[in-house]
C-alpha positions in Angstrom: 0.1 -0.3 0.6 1.0 3.5 -0.7 2.1 6.1 1.7 -1.1 8.3 0.4 -2.9 5.1 -0.2 -2.7 4.2 3.8 -2.7 7.9 4.7 -6.3 8.8 3.4 -6.9 5.6 5.0 -5.9 6.5 8.3 -7.8 10.2 7.8 -11.1 8.4 7.3 -10.7 5.9 10.4 -10.1 9.5 12.6 -12.5 11.8 10.3 -15.0 8.8 11.9 -13.4 8.3 15.5 -14.2 12.1 16.0 -17.6 11.8 14.9 -18.3 9.4 17.8 -16.8 11.5 20.8 -18.3 14.1 19.9 -21.9 12.7 19.9 -21.5 10.4 22.8 -19.6 12.8 24.9 -22.5 16.0 23.3 -24.5 17.9 26.3 -28.1 16.7 26.2 -28.8 20.5 27.8 -26.6 22.6 25.6 -26.2 23.0 22.3 -21.8 23.0 21.3 -22.1 26.2 19.5 -22.1 26.1 15.6 -20.0 29.4 13.4 -22.7 31.6 12.2 -23.7 31.0 8.4 -26.5 33.6 7.5 -28.5 31.1 4.9 -29.3 29.1 7.9 -30.3 31.7 9.9 -31.7 33.6 7.0 -33.9 30.3 6.1 -35.5 30.2 9.7 -36.3 33.4 9.2 -38.7 33.1 6.3 -39.5 29.9 7.7 -41.6 32.4 10.7 -42.3 35.3 7.8 -44.4 32.6 5.7 -46.2 30.7 8.8 -47.0 34.8 10.3 -48.5 35.6 6.6 -49.4 32.7 5.5 -47.2 32.1 1.8 -45.3 29.6 0.5 -42.3 28.4 0.4 -40.3 27.7 -2.7 -37.7 25.0 -2.4 -35.4 23.7 -5.6 -33.8 21.0 -5.9 -32.4 21.3 -9.1 -31.2 19.3 -12.2 -29.0 16.6 -11.0 -29.0 12.9 -11.3 -28.3 9.6 -8.7 -26.2 8.0 -10.4 -23.2 10.7 -10.6 -21.2 12.8 -8.6 -24.6 15.6 -8.8 -26.1 13.2 -6.2 -24.8 14.9 -3.1 -25.9 18.1 -4.3 -29.3 16.5 -4.9 -29.2 14.9 -0.9 -28.1 18.0 0.4 -30.8 20.1 -1.0 -33.8 16.9 -0.5 -31.9 16.4 3.6 -33.1 20.8 3.4 -37.0 20.6 2.1 -37.4 17.1 5.5 -36.4 20.2 7.5 -38.2 22.7 5.9 -41.7 20.1 6.2 -40.8 19.6 9.4 -39.9 23.7 10.4 -43.6 25.0 8.5 -46.1 22.0 9.4 -47.9 24.6 10.8 -48.5 27.0 7.9 -50.9 27.7 5.8 -49.6 27.2 2.7 -47.2 24.3 2.5 -44.1 24.3 0.5 -43.6 23.4 -2.9 -40.4 21.7 -4.2 -39.5 21.9 -7.6 -36.9 19.1 -9.5 -35.6 19.0 -13.2 -34.5 15.3 -12.7 -37.2 12.3 -12.8 -35.4 9.9 -10.2 -35.2 13.6 -7.6 -38.9 14.1 -8.4 -39.7 10.7 -6.4 -37.8 11.1 -3.8 -38.9 14.1 -2.9 -42.2 12.9 -3.1 -42.0 10.8 -1.0 -40.1 12.8 1.8 -43.3 15.0 1.3 -45.0 11.9 2.0 -42.7 10.8 5.2 -42.8 13.6 6.5 -46.1 15.0 6.7 -47.1 11.7 7.9 -44.5 11.4 11.2 -45.4 15.2 12.2 -49.6 14.9 11.0 -49.7 16.7 7.9 -51.4 14.8 6.1 -55.0 15.6 7.2 -54.7 19.9 6.8 -56.8 20.6 3.3 -53.7 21.7 1.6 -50.2 20.0 1.6 -46.7 19.9 0.5 -45.9 19.5 -3.5 -43.4 17.7 -5.3 -43.0 19.0 -9.2 -41.5 18.0 -12.4 -41.2 20.6 -14.3 -38.4 19.8 -17.1 -35.7 17.1 -17.5 -33.9 20.1 -19.7 -32.1 22.6 -19.0 -33.9 25.0 -20.3 -37.8 23.5 -19.9 -36.7 22.8 -15.7 -35.4 26.4 -16.0 -38.7 27.9 -17.0 -41.0 25.8 -14.8 -39.4 26.7 -12.2 -39.7 30.8 -13.1 -43.3 29.9 -13.4 -43.2 29.1 -9.2 -41.2 31.7 -8.5 -43.2 34.3 -10.0 -46.9 32.7 -8.8 -48.0 35.6 -5.9 -48.5 33.2 -2.6 -44.4 32.3 -3.3 -42.6 34.8 -0.7 -39.4 32.7 -0.8 -36.8 30.8 -2.5 -34.6 28.2 -1.8 -32.9 26.8 -4.3 -30.7 23.9 -2.7 -29.6 21.2 -5.7 -26.8 20.8 -8.6 -27.1 23.9 -11.6 -25.8 24.9 -14.3 -25.7 28.0 -15.9 -30.1 29.2 -16.3 -29.3 29.2 -11.7 -29.0 33.3 -13.5 -32.2 33.1 -14.7 -33.1 31.6 -10.9 -31.6 33.9 -8.8 -32.7 36.7 -10.6 -36.2 35.7 -11.2 -36.4 36.0 -6.9 -34.9 38.9 -7.2 -36.9 41.3 -9.6 -40.0 39.5 -6.9 -38.2 40.6 -4.2 -38.9 37.5 -2.3 -35.1 36.4 -0.1 -33.4 33.7 -2.6 -31.1 31.6 -0.5 -29.0 28.8 -2.7 -26.4 26.9 -3.1 -25.1 23.8 -4.7 -21.9 21.9 -5.0 -21.1 23.0 -8.7 -18.3 25.5 -8.6 -19.7 28.4 -11.9 -23.1 28.1 -10.0 -21.3 28.4 -7.2 -20.1 31.3 -8.5 -23.3 33.1 -10.0 -25.5 32.2 -6.6 -22.5 34.5 -4.9 -23.3 37.8 -7.5 -26.7 36.9 -7.0 -28.4 35.2 -4.5 -29.6 36.9 -1.6 -28.0 34.5 0.9 -25.7 31.6 -0.4 -23.9 28.6 0.8 -20.1 28.4 0.6 -18.8 25.6 -0.6 -19.3 23.0 1.6 -21.9 25.0 3.9 -24.5 23.3 2.1 -23.9 19.9 3.2 -23.9 21.2 6.1 -28.4 21.6 6.7 -29.0 18.7 8.8 -26.9 20.4 11.9 -28.5 23.8 11.4 -31.9 23.7 10.3 -32.3 19.7 12.4 -29.4 19.9 15.4 -28.9 16.0 14.4 -26.3 14.7 16.5 -24.6 13.6 14.3 -24.4 15.7 11.4 -23.8 18.6 14.4 -21.2 16.0 15.2 -19.5 16.2 11.7 -19.5 19.6 11.5 -17.1 19.7 13.6 -15.1 17.1 13.0 -15.2 19.4 9.8 -14.2 22.5 11.2 -11.1 20.4 13.2 -9.7 19.0 10.9 -10.1 22.0 8.3 -7.7 23.9 11.3 -5.4 21.3 11.0 -5.2 21.8 7.6 -4.6 25.0 7.5 -1.4 24.0 10.1 -0.5 21.6 7.9 0.1 24.2 4.9 1.7 26.4 7.0 4.4 23.7 8.4 4.7 23.5 4.6 5.5 26.8 2.8 8.0 26.5 6.5 9.9 23.8 6.0 9.9 25.1 1.5 11.2 28.1 2.7 13.8 26.3 5.4 14.9 23.9 2.2 13.8 20.8 4.1 11.1 20.1 2.5 13.0 17.9 0.0 14.1 15.9 3.1 10.6 15.1 4.0 10.0 14.4 0.3 12.6 12.1 -0.3 11.7 10.0 3.3 7.8 9.6 1.8 9.3 8.3 -1.5 11.2 5.6 0.3 8.8 4.9 2.7 6.1 3.6 -0.9 
C-alpha cells in the first residue's frame, strides 16, 4: 500500500472516530456551538415569516442525477426540504418543491409524504407538493420560473445541482423582491449564486443543513469534526510553507518516496 493510500485510510478513521466522540460526549442540556452561517439563519427567518403571513416557500432541488457526482448536491437539497417541511408544518400554505430530474422528483415526493405523515399533517386541506417541471436545462428553468413568479411564493431556496440556468432563477427571485437562499457543489454555479443570491451557501455549507436546521447529533458532530480538520489542514499548509522556505521539504519528500 502506498503512503497516500494509507494516509487516506487513517484520515477516514480519525474523522469517523472524532464524529462518534463528539456524539457520545455531546451535552444534551447545552447545544455545542457552531460557527454562524447567515444563509441558514435566513432560512429560519423566512419560515417564520411564511407561517405568519400564510404565504408559501419554494424549494428548488436542481436537475442533477442520482447516479453521478451530482447526487451529493441533490441529497443535500432533499435534506433541506425535509427540515423545511417539519419547521413549516403549521403553515396554511405548505412548501412547494420543484426539480428537473425524475428520480429526485420521486424521492422528493416520498420525503414530503413520509414527513407529513410523521408530523401528522396528512389531514390538512393542503399539503406540500413535489413537481417535476422539466427534464432539460431550458424546460427546468422555465418551469421553475413559473413557480418563482407566483404571488403566493414569498421566498426561494435553491439547493441542488445547477448549470448556467441558475442565473435566471436567482435573478427572477430578486426581481420578485423575495429572498433567495442558494447553494450547490457546482463551482461555476456557486460563483453565480455568490453574486446574485440574497444569501449564498458557500462551498461545503450546503451539506451542513442537518446540523443547522435539524440539530441532529451526528450531523452536529460532523460539522464540529470538519471545523477541526479544517484547522489541522491550515496548520499543515503553513508548516509546509515554512519547511519549503527553510529548504527542508526535499528531506521529507525523499523519506516519503522511500517508504512508498
